[in-house]
Each structure stands twice: as structure tokens, then as C-alpha cells.
MIMIBA-87648 format. One record per residue: residue in one letter; y, x, z of N, C-alpha, C, CB in turn. Coordinates in steps of 0.1 Angstrom, whole numbers, padded with zeros to 4 digits, always signed. Each point is the difference from the previous one (the first is absolute). Glycine has a CB too. Layout:
BEGIN
aYXZYXZYXZYXZ ...
This chain:
BEGIN
m+0948+1106+0973+0009-0001-0012-0007+0005-0012+0021+0002+0015 s-0020-0009-0026-0006+0004-0013+0011+0007-0007-0016-0019-0001 i+0015+0032-0001+0011+0007-0007-0005+0007-0013+0011+0004+0022 g-0024-0006-0025-0006+0006-0011+0001-0008-0013-0015+0011+0015 f+0007-0006-0025+0000-0007-0013-0007-0013+0001+0000+0022-0011 g+0004-0031+0002-0006-0014+0000-0014-0001-0006+0023-0009-0001 t-0032+0015+0008-0014+0000-0005-0007-0013+0001-0001+0023+0007 a+0006-0032+0003-0006-0013+0001+0009-0011-0008-0009+0007+0023 a+0022-0005-0022+0009-0009-0007+0014+0006-0001-0013-0020+0008 r+0020+0017-0019+0015+0003-0001+0007-0014+0000-0004+0022-0013 v+0014-0023+0022+0007-0013+0001+0015+0003-0003-0016-0009+0017 g+0021+0002-0027+0015+0000-0002+0007-0007+0010-0004+0002-0024 h+0015+0004+0029+0007-0005+0011+0015-0002-0003-0016+0011+0016 l+0020-0024-0018+0014-0003-0003+0007-0002+0013-0006-0010-0023 y+0017+0017+0026+0006+0000+0013+0015+0001-0001-0020+0012+0009 p+0027-0019+0000+0015+0000-0001+0006+0014+0002+0000-0023+0009 s+0010+0026-0017+0006+0013+0000+0006+0005+0013+0005-0004-0024 g+0001-0005+0031+0006+0004+0013-0010+0000+0012+0021-0010-0009 g-0033+0006+0007-0010-0001+0010-0005+0014+0004-0007-0022-0008 l+0004+0024+0021-0004+0013+0005-0014+0001+0004+0023+0002+0008 c-0031-0013-0009-0013+0000+0005-0011-0002-0010+0010-0009+0020 d-0008+0014-0032-0011-0001-0010-0012+0009+0004+0018-0005-0018 y-0015+0015+0027-0011+0009+0004-0011-0008+0009+0016+0019-0001 e-0012-0030+0007-0009-0007+0009-0013-0005-0006+0020-0007+0012 i-0019+0002-0024-0012-0005-0006-0010+0011-0003+0013-0019-0010 q-0008+0031+0006-0008+0012-0002-0006+0005+0013+0013+0006-0021 l-0005-0007+0031-0004+0005+0014-0012-0008+0004+0024+0006+0006 m-0025-0019-0008-0011-0008+0005-0012+0000-0010+0017-0014+0012 a-0015+0019-0024-0010-0002-0010-0012+0009+0002+0018-0005-0016 p-0030+0000+0013-0012+0008+0001-0001+0011-0010-0012-0020+0009 a+0004+0030-0006-0002+0011-0009-0003-0004-0014-0007+0014+0019 g+0013-0008-0029-0002-0002-0014+0008-0011-0006-0022+0007+0004 v+0031-0014+0004+0009-0010-0005+0014+0006-0001-0015-0019+0009 q+0020+0020-0021+0013+0006-0002+0010-0010-0005-0011+0022-0006 f+0023-0022+0013+0011-0009-0004+0010+0008-0007-0004-0015+0019 l+0008+0011-0031+0010+0006-0009+0012-0009+0000-0017+0012-0014 t+0029-0007+0019+0011-0009+0002+0011+0002-0011-0005+0001+0024 t+0010-0013-0029+0012-0001-0008+0009-0009+0007-0013+0004-0022 r+0026+0001+0023+0010-0008+0007+0008-0009-0008+0001+0019+0016 m+0003-0031-0011+0008-0010-0006+0014+0000+0007-0021-0013-0008 p+0032+0011+0001+0013+0001+0006+0002-0011+0011+0009+0009-0022 f-0006-0005+0034+0002-0009+0011+0008+0007+0011-0022-0012-0006 r+0034+0007+0008+0009+0007+0009+0005-0008+0012+0007+0013-0019 r-0008-0026+0018+0003-0009+0010-0011-0011+0002+0025+0004-0004 t-0024-0012+0015-0012-0008+0003+0001-0015+0000-0005+0019+0014 g+0015-0024-0021+0002-0014-0001-0009-0007-0010+0024+0003+0008 v-0023-0016-0009-0008-0008-0009+0003+0004-0015-0001-0019+0017 a+0014+0021-0020+0003+0003-0014-0006+0014-0003+0021-0014+0002 d-0020+0023+0007-0006+0014-0002-0015-0001-0002+0019+0010+0013 d-0026-0018-0005-0014-0001-0002-0004-0006-0014-0002-0004+0025 l+0010-0006-0029-0003-0006-0013+0003+0010-0012+0006-0023+0010 a+0004+0031-0008+0003+0010-0010-0010+0011-0001+0024-0005+0004 l-0033+0006+0005-0010+0011+0000-0010-0001-0012+0001+0000+0025 a-0001-0012-0031-0009-0002-0011+0006+0004-0014-0010-0019+0013 e+0023+0023-0012+0006+0004-0013-0006+0014-0004+0022-0012+0006 g-0026+0012-0018-0007+0012-0005-0014+0002+0005+0022+0010-0001 l-0028-0021+0006-0013+0001+0006-0011+0006-0010+0006-0020+0014 e-0005+0015-0027-0010+0005-0010+0001+0015-0002+0001-0023-0011 t+0012+0028+0011+0002+0014-0002-0006+0008+0011+0020-0004-0013 h-0017+0000+0026-0005+0007+0011-0015+0000+0001+0021-0006+0012 a-0027-0006-0015-0015-0001+0000-0006+0009-0011+0002-0024+0009 g+0005+0025-0020-0005+0008-0011-0001+0014+0003+0010-0016-0015 l-0001+0021+0024-0001+0014+0004-0013+0003+0008+0025+0001+0001 l-0028-0011+0007-0013+0001+0008-0012-0001-0009+0011-0010+0020 a-0010+0002-0030-0011-0001-0010-0003+0013-0007+0006-0024-0003 d+0004+0032+0002-0002+0013-0007-0010+0009+0008+0024-0001-0009 a-0025-0002+0022-0010+0008+0008-0013-0006+0001+0019+0007+0014 a-0022-0017-0023-0013-0007+0000-0005-0005+0013-0006+0015-0019 v+0015-0022+0026-0003-0005+0013-0010-0012-0001+0022+0008+0009 d-0029-0011+0001-0010-0011+0000+0006-0013+0004-0017+0016+0006 l+0029-0016+0001+0006-0012+0005+0014+0004+0003-0021-0009+0010 i+0030-0001-0012+0014+0002+0003+0004-0009+0012+0006+0006-0024 a+0000+0000+0034+0004-0007+0012+0016-0001+0001-0021+0007+0012 f+0026-0019-0013+0015-0003+0002+0002-0001+0014+0002-0011-0023 n+0004+0021+0029+0001+0001+0015+0014-0003+0006-0019+0016-0001 c+0022-0028+0001+0012-0005+0007-0003-0014+0005+0016+0015-0014 t-0017-0017+0026-0004-0013+0005+0010-0011-0004-0012+0011+0019 a+0025-0009-0015+0010-0010-0003+0002-0003-0015+0011+0007+0021 a-0011+0004-0029+0003-0002-0014-0012-0007-0007+0014+0020+0000 s-0026-0017+0004-0012-0006-0006-0001-0015+0004-0012+0022+0000 m+0017-0025+0012+0000-0014+0005+0011-0008-0008-0007+0008+0023 l+0019-0002-0024+0011-0007-0007-0002-0001-0015+0015+0007+0018 l-0021+0003-0024-0002+0000-0014-0012-0009-0004+0010+0023-0001 g-0019-0024+0010-0013-0007-0003-0011+0010-0005+0013-0021-0006 p-0023+0023+0014-0010+0010-0003-0007-0003-0013-0003+0003+0024 a+0000-0015-0028-0007-0003-0012+0009+0005-0012-0011-0020+0010 r+0024+0018-0010+0008+0004-0011+0001+0016+0000+0013-0022+0002 v-0012+0028+0009+0001+0015+0001-0013+0006-0006+0015-0001+0020 n-0026-0004-0016-0013+0005-0005-0002-0003-0015-0010-0004+0023 e+0015-0008-0027-0001-0003-0014+0008+0010-0009-0003-0024+0006 r+0015+0027-0002+0008+0009-0007-0005+0014+0000+0019-0013+0006 i-0024+0018+0005-0006+0014+0001-0012+0001-0009+0009+0002+0023 t-0018-0012-0022-0013+0001-0008+0003-0002-0015-0012-0009+0020 a+0021+0000-0023+0004-0001-0015+0005+0012-0006+0005-0024+0005 a+0003+0032+0003+0006+0012-0005-0010+0012+0000+0022-0008+0009 t-0032+0008+0000-0008+0012+0001-0015-0002-0002+0017+0007+0016 g-0021-0020-0016-0015-0002-0001-0007+0003+0013+0002+0004-0024 i+0005-0001+0035-0006+0004+0013+0002-0011+0010+0004+0024-0005 p-0014-0027+0013+0002-0011+0010+0010+0004+0010-0024-0007-0003 s+0030-0003+0010+0011+0003+0009-0002-0009+0012+0015+0006-0019 v-0009-0001+0030+0000-0008+0013+0013+0003+0007-0025+0002+0002 t+0030-0012+0006+0012+0001+0007-0002-0001+0015+0012-0011-0020 t-0002+0016+0027-0001+0001+0015-0001-0014+0006+0013+0021-0001 i-0005-0031-0004+0000-0013+0007-0014-0006-0002+0024-0003-0004 e-0031+0005-0007-0014-0005-0001-0009+0006+0010+0004-0003-0025 a-0002+0016+0027-0009+0007+0009+0003-0004+0015+0000+0019-0016 v+0012-0021+0019+0004-0005+0013-0006-0014+0003+0021+0013-0001 l-0020-0022-0008-0005-0014+0002-0015+0000+0001+0020-0009-0012 e-0027+0017+0003-0014+0001+0001-0005+0007+0013-0001+0001-0025 a+0008+0009+0029-0004+0006+0013+0001-0010+0012+0008+0022-0010 l+0003-0029+0010+0002-0010+0011-0011-0011-0001+0024+0004+0000 a-0028-0008-0012-0011-0010-0001-0013+0006+0004+0012-0011-0019 h-0014+0024+0015-0013+0007+0004-0001+0001+0015+0001+0013-0021 l+0010-0012+0028+0000+0001+0015+0001-0013+0006+0010+0022-0002 d-0010-0033-0006+0001-0014+0005+0013-0001+0009-0026-0003-0001 a+0036+0009-0003+0013+0000+0007+0009-0011-0005-0002+0025+0005 r+0004-0035+0002+0009-0011-0004+0014+0000+0007-0021-0014-0004 r+0020+0018+0017+0013+0001+0008+0004+0015+0000-0006-0021+0015 i+0018+0024-0020+0004+0013-0003+0012+0004+0008-0010-0002-0023 v+0010+0014+0028+0013+0007+0005+0005+0008-0012-0008+0001+0025 l+0019-0003-0030+0006+0007-0011+0010+0010+0004-0004-0020-0014 l+0001+0033+0011+0010+0011+0003+0004+0006-0013-0011+0005+0023 d+0024-0003-0025+0004+0006-0013+0014+0005+0002-0014-0016-0013 p+0019+0025+0003+0013+0005+0000+0009-0006-0010-0009+0021+0008 y+0007-0034-0012+0006-0007-0011+0014-0006+0005-0023-0004-0011 p+0032+0002+0001+0011-0009+0002-0006-0014+0003+0016+0014-0015 r-0008-0022+0021-0005-0013+0004-0004-0009-0012+0015+0001+0020 e-0008+0000-0031-0003-0008-0011-0014+0003-0006+0025-0002-0005 v-0029+0015+0006-0013+0004-0005-0010-0005+0010+0010+0020-0012 e-0008-0018+0025-0009-0004+0010-0003-0015-0001+0008+0019+0015 d+0003-0027-0016-0002-0014-0001-0008-0004-0012+0022-0003+0011 a-0020+0010-0022-0009-0003-0012-0014+0003+0003+0019+0005-0015 e-0022+0006+0022-0014+0003+0003-0006-0010+0010+0005+0025-0004 v+0003-0029+0014-0006-0011+0009-0004-0012-0008+0015+0009+0018 a-0006-0013-0028-0004-0012-0008-0012+0003-0009+0024-0006+0000 h-0025+0018-0005-0012+0004-0008-0012+0000+0008+0015+0014-0015 l-0015-0009+0027-0011+0000+0009-0004-0014+0003+0007+0022+0009 a+0003-0031-0006-0003-0014+0003-0007-0007-0011+0020+0000+0015 a-0016+0003-0027-0006-0006-0012-0014+0004-0002+0022-0001-0011 a-0026+0013+0016-0013+0005+0000-0009-0004+0012+0009+0019-0014 g-0003-0027+0023-0007-0004+0012+0001+0008+0012-0015-0009-0016 h+0025+0018+0017+0002+0008+0011+0013-0003+0008-0013+0018-0012 e+0012-0021+0024+0012-0003+0008+0006+0012+0007-0009-0023+0004 v+0021+0026-0006+0007+0011+0008+0005-0005+0013+0007+0010-0022 v-0014-0005+0033+0003-0005+0013+0011+0009+0007-0023-0010+0001 a+0025+0022-0006+0010+0008+0006+0004+0010-0011-0009-0003+0024 r+0022+0008-0022+0005+0010-0010+0006+0012+0008+0004-0018-0017 g-0003+0029+0010+0006+0012+0006+0004+0010-0010-0012-0004+0021 g+0021+0013-0018+0004+0011-0009+0014-0001-0004-0023+0000-0009 p+0029+0012+0006+0014+0001-0004+0003-0004-0014+0002+0018+0017 e+0010-0022-0020+0004-0003-0014+0006+0013-0006+0005-0025+0006 c-0013+0031-0014+0004+0012-0007+0006-0003-0014-0018+0013+0013 a+0029-0006-0016+0007-0003-0012-0005+0008-0012+0020-0006+0013 t-0027+0017-0010-0005+0009-0011-0015+0004+0003+0024+0009-0004 p-0031-0005-0006-0014+0004+0002+0000+0013+0008-0007-0011-0021 v+0017+0019+0020+0001+0013+0008+0000-0004+0015+0012+0013-0019 e-0003-0022+0022+0000-0005+0014-0013-0005+0005+0024-0006-0003 q-0031-0002-0005-0013-0005+0003-0010+0012+0003+0004-0021-0014 g-0004+0031+0005-0010+0010+0002+0003+0010+0011-0003-0002-0024 c+0016+0002+0028+0003+0010+0011-0003-0006+0014+0018+0009-0015 l-0022-0021+0016-0005-0005+0013-0013+0007+0004+0012-0023-0004 p-0012+0030+0015-0012+0008+0003-0012-0010+0005+0015+0019+0006 p-0027-0014-0007-0012-0008+0004+0001-0005+0014-0013+0013-0016 e+0019-0005+0025+0001-0005+0014+0009-0012+0001-0005+0023+0008 e+0015-0025-0017+0008-0011+0000-0007-0013-0003+0019+0015-0006 w-0029-0014-0003-0008-0012-0003-0009-0003+0011+0001+0006-0024 r-0006+0004+0032-0008-0003+0011+0009-0007+0011-0015+0020-0005 r+0027-0016+0007+0009-0006+0009+0003-0015-0004+0010+0023+0006 i-0007-0025-0019+0003-0013-0005-0012-0009+0003+0016+0009-0017 a-0027-0005+0014-0013-0008+0001-0002-0004+0015-0010+0011-0020 r+0012-0001+0029-0002-0003+0014+0011-0010+0005-0011+0023+0003 a+0023-0023-0009+0011-0008+0005-0002-0015-0004+0015+0020+0000 v-0022-0023-0011-0002-0013-0005-0011-0008+0008+0008+0008-0023 d-0005-0020+0025-0010-0009+0007-0010-0004-0010+0017-0008+0017 a-0029+0014-0017-0010-0003-0009-0007-0013+0003-0004+0024-0004 g+0005-0029+0016-0006-0012+0004-0015-0002-0004+0023-0010-0002 d-0026+0000-0006-0013-0003-0004-0002+0004-0015-0003-0018+0017 a+0011+0027-0022+0000+0005-0014-0014+0006-0003+0025+0004+0000 d-0029-0006-0013-0013+0006-0004+0002+0014-0005-0007-0023-0006 a+0019+0027+0001+0002+0013-0005+0015+0003-0001-0021-0002-0013 v+0024+0015+0012+0013+0005-0002+0001+0004-0015+0003+0008+0024 l+0007-0012-0031+0003+0005-0014+0012+0009+0001-0011-0021-0010 i+0010+0033+0006+0011+0009-0001+0002+0001-0015-0004+0014+0022 s+0015-0021-0027+0002-0001-0014+0011+0009-0005-0007-0024+0002 c+0003+0033-0011+0009+0009-0007-0007+0013-0003+0020-0010+0011 a-0022+0013-0024-0006+0012-0005+0008+0012+0003-0011-0013-0017 g+0024+0011+0022+0008+0011+0003+0002+0003+0015+0012-0005-0021 a-0021-0001+0029+0001+0002+0014-0011+0010+0005+0009-0023+0003 q-0005+0032+0006-0009+0010+0005-0009-0006+0011+0017+0018-0005 v-0028-0023+0001-0008-0007+0010-0015+0004+0001+0015-0019-0003 a-0020+0027-0007-0014+0003-0001-0005+0006+0013+0002+0004-0024 t+0005+0005+0030-0005+0007+0012+0002-0009+0013+0005+0022-0011 s+0001-0034+0009+0002-0008+0012-0009-0012+0000+0023+0007+0000 i-0030-0010-0011-0008-0012-0001-0010-0001+0011+0003+0000-0024 a-0011+0010+0027-0011+0000+0010+0006-0002+0014-0014+0014-0015 e+0025-0008+0018+0006-0001+0013+0006-0014+0002+0005+0024+0000 i+0001-0030-0010+0005-0014+0001-0012-0009+0002+0020+0005-0014 e-0031-0004+0007-0011-0008+0002-0006+0001+0014-0006+0002-0024 s+0006+0010+0029-0005+0002+0014+0009-0006+0010-0011+0021-0007 a+0024-0020+0005+0010-0006+0010+0000-0015+0000+0014+0020-0004 l-0016-0026-0008+0002-0015-0001-0014-0007+0000+0022+0004-0012 g-0032+0003+0009-0014-0006-0001-0002-0009-0012+0000+0001+0025 i+0007+0001-0035-0002-0008-0013+0002+0010-0011+0008-0022+0010 p-0014+0019-0022+0001+0009-0011+0014+0001-0006-0024-0006-0005 v+0026+0017-0001+0013+0002-0007-0003+0001-0015+0010+0012+0020 v-0002-0019-0028+0000+0002-0015+0014+0006-0003-0016-0019-0004 a+0016+0031-0003+0012+0006-0005-0001+0002-0015+0003+0012+0022 s+0009-0012-0028+0000-0001-0015-0008+0011-0007+0022-0010+0003 n-0019+0022+0001-0008+0011-0007-0015+0000+0003+0021+0014+0001 q-0024-0017+0012-0014-0001+0004-0007-0012-0008+0007+0009+0023 a+0000-0020-0024-0006-0011-0007-0002+0003-0015+0010-0016+0017 l+0000+0022-0023-0002+0003-0014-0011+0010-0002+0024-0004-0003 l-0026+0014+0011-0011+0009-0001-0013-0007+0002+0014+0018+0009 w-0015-0027+0000-0012-0008+0002-0004-0008-0012+0006-0002+0024 k+0004-0004-0030-0002-0008-0012-0004+0008-0012+0016-0017+0008 v-0009+0029-0010-0004+0009-0010-0014+0005+0001+0024+0007-0001 l-0028-0004+0013-0014+0005+0002-0010-0011-0004+0008+0016+0018 r-0005-0029-0014-0009-0011-0003-0001-0002-0015+0006-0011+0022 l+0006+0012-0029+0000-0002-0015-0008+0011-0007+0022-0011+0002 l-0022+0023+0004-0007+0011-0006-0014+0002+0005+0022+0011-0003 d-0026-0020+0012-0014+0001+0006-0002+0013+0007-0008-0016-0018 l+0018+0020+0026-0001+0012+0008+0001-0003+0015+0011+0013-0019 p-0018-0004+0027+0000-0003+0014+0013+0002+0007-0024+0007+0000 a+0027-0014+0011+0011+0002+0008-0001+0013+0007+0003-0025+0003 p+0009+0031+0001-0001+0014+0006-0005+0000+0014+0019+0005-0014 g-0020-0016+0022-0005+0001+0013+0011+0000+0011-0021+0011-0009 p+0017-0006+0021+0010-0001+0011+0012+0008-0002-0019-0003+0014 g+0030-0002-0008+0013+0008+0000+0012-0009-0004-0014+0020-0005 y+0012-0030-0003+0011-0007-0005-0002-0015+0001+0004+0018-0016 g-0010-0022+0027-0001-0015+0003-0013-0006-0004+0024-0001-0002 r-0026-0011+0007-0012-0007-0002-0003-0003-0015+0003-0010+0022 l+0007+0007-0029-0002-0003-0014-0007+0011-0008+0020-0014+0001 l-0016+0026+0001-0005+0012-0007-0012+0006+0007+0022+0004-0009 n-0026-0010+0020-0012+0005+0007-0012-0010-0003+0015+0010+0018 e-0014-0018-0028-0011-0009-0005-0005+0005-0013+0010-0019+0013 e-0022+0015-0016-0005+0003-0013+0007-0008-0011-0023+0006+0010 s+0026+0000-0021+0007-0008-0011-0009-0011-0005+0013+0020-0006 
């Protein structure tokens, strides 16, 4: 875990207010990479709530710009998907002059990097959000062959699911001939379960916080942290 000063990079981290797992991306980060978090109002998990996450986006991003960050990461998979990553990035950069990246971009690029077309999708979303993500994945060339996970009404409910519950959910789903597991949600406790799920199912796991860290490191031309958090972060950037 990188807990020191950002000697290699400082990354602004926009994160939903009700989410409990903003620590995960710092947990997985290599030494010298510091994530500075500003929270955006988010108390429930439906489509309307995800879309509302962009209200005041410029103000929230501006607070991170005060810390002279190198990059701003908008870390909510569902919201960045529904809002459109290009528009989110455009607004952040126009307001701050700082480049930006979103979770959904990172997830899709990670799946492509792993050549994963057939996906097991695990998430704690309401059905309307999950259906939207299935359609988004399909438009990007990824087929969801199985789904799993509870429908949580709040981000607090999402974050309170323990890591072992995600391991149980993953083992209970028929992965069949899937190429990868996608655990979608920046508010899910999954970092410490990624390697175990990969070992149990024999296929790579892409998780939201893990994928965003991977993308951030590539954008900043920094090395991946190595073993511990799945195949994606155990490769050279």
C-alpha cells in the first residue's frame, strides 16, 4: 500500500459521497502515487442518481486542482457510463486544465487489453443500472454470458458487502467459457478478493478500482504494482 507523499504522481480522485471503498485504489497503488479524494453527492444507486452525480462537477474538480494534481480520475463506473466519459472528461479539463479519465473507460480498455469478449458480470447495482451496463458492454463488443450480485439500493449497502461475499458470488456463477470476470462498482470491497477469484475460476478478473488504477498508471507512464491484485496489475504498464 502506498501511504506516503506523491513523489511519483498526485492523482485527483472524484468519488461518490456514500461510497465506502475509496481506500481501495490507494491500497493497490505503487509507492509514490498519491490519490487525493473529493466526494460528490450520491446517496442512492439508481439511474437518476448516477446522472445527478455530474451536478457541480466543475466545482468538485476545481477543489482537486487546488492540490496541483497531475490527473483527475472520475471514479464511478455506472455514472461515467451513463453520463458519457467523453463529456465528463471534457467538463473536468475545461474547468481545470488538467487531463481526466473515467472508470468506464478504464474498465473497457482493461477488458480489451485482456482480449476478454465473453464476460461474467458481477455487480451490486439495481437492475436498471445493470441492464444499462450490459447494453454498454455489448456496444463495445463484449457479451455478458452470466450475471451475479445483489441489488443494493444505497452505496453504503454496496460497500458493506464483505470481500468474502464477492468470492462466494463468483464461485456460484457458471463462468462457462467466459474470458474474464468483471466486478463492476467502485464502491465494492473486492481488491483483496481479486487474486482468489482468478485462482478459483481460472480466468482474469477486472474490477472497477483495479482497472482505474491500471489506466491511471498507463496515462502517467508509471509501472504497475506487481503481484497481489490480479493479472491486470501484475503486468508492465
